[in-house]
N, C-alpha and C positions, 0 to 999 in steps of 0.2 A: 212519112217521117221527114224531118228536116235534117239537112246536112250541115256541117260546120260552117259552110260559106253562106248559107241562107240566113237572113235576119228574120226575127219573129217580132211582130208588134206586141208591145207591153204596155201595162199601165202601172203607175206607181201606187203602193198601198201605204196609207198614213193612218196614224191614230191622232186624235186631238186631245190634248190635256188642258186643263183650266187651272191657273194659279189662284189659290184660295184668297191671297191678300188683296188682289186687284181684279180678278176675273179675266185677266189676259189669257188669250188662248194660244197654244203652241202646237204646230203641226210637226209630228215626228214620223219621218219615212221608215217604215218597218218591214218593207218588202216589195214584191212585184207580182203582177197578175198577168196571165196569158190566156187569150181567147182560144179555145179548142175548135175543131172543125164543126162541132154541133152547136156552137154558140155558148156553150158553158165556159166557166172560167177555172183555170188551175191558179191557185193563190199560194205563193211561197213566202213564208213569214221569217224574218230574222228575229223577232220579238213577238210577245203576245200582248195585246192591249189589255190594261187592267180594267178599263171601262167596258170591254166587250164590244167596242164600236170600231169599224174600219171605214175609211174613206178610199174609194178606188178611183183614181183620176188619170186621164191621159196626161202624160208629161208635156211640159212646155218644150217647144223646139230649143235645140242646144244653144243656139245663138242668143235667144231671147232670155233664157234662164241665166246664162253667163252675164248678160247686161244687167239683169235685175240684181244678181248677186254682187256685181261690180259696184252698182249704184248704192246698194245697201252698206257695202264696206266703206265706201267714200263719204257717206252721210251728207250727200249733196255737193260734195267738192268735185271739181272737174276731174274725170279719170281718163288718162290717155289711153288706157288698155281698150277702150271701147271703139277705137278708130278702126275703120275697115282696112283690109290688107292693101287696097289701092291708095289709101291716104297716108300709109307709112313710108 
């Protein structure tokens, strides 16, 4: 059994919806999955997918996902928040 100080690898759980007017797809994070010692998965959901489909993916490293989020917010404009701590 894990103690509170031990971390446990997890995967993000998504469902994908498609907008009817243009077919654009949206990924909605709806939970997390944890691998058990026997290789099976425990899936914890915050919502149920209407389409019955789940995508279980390994999360991006934290620094990469923050950079992607930052780039998305800035829409191509230079974003100073992506500088490393050494360059600040």
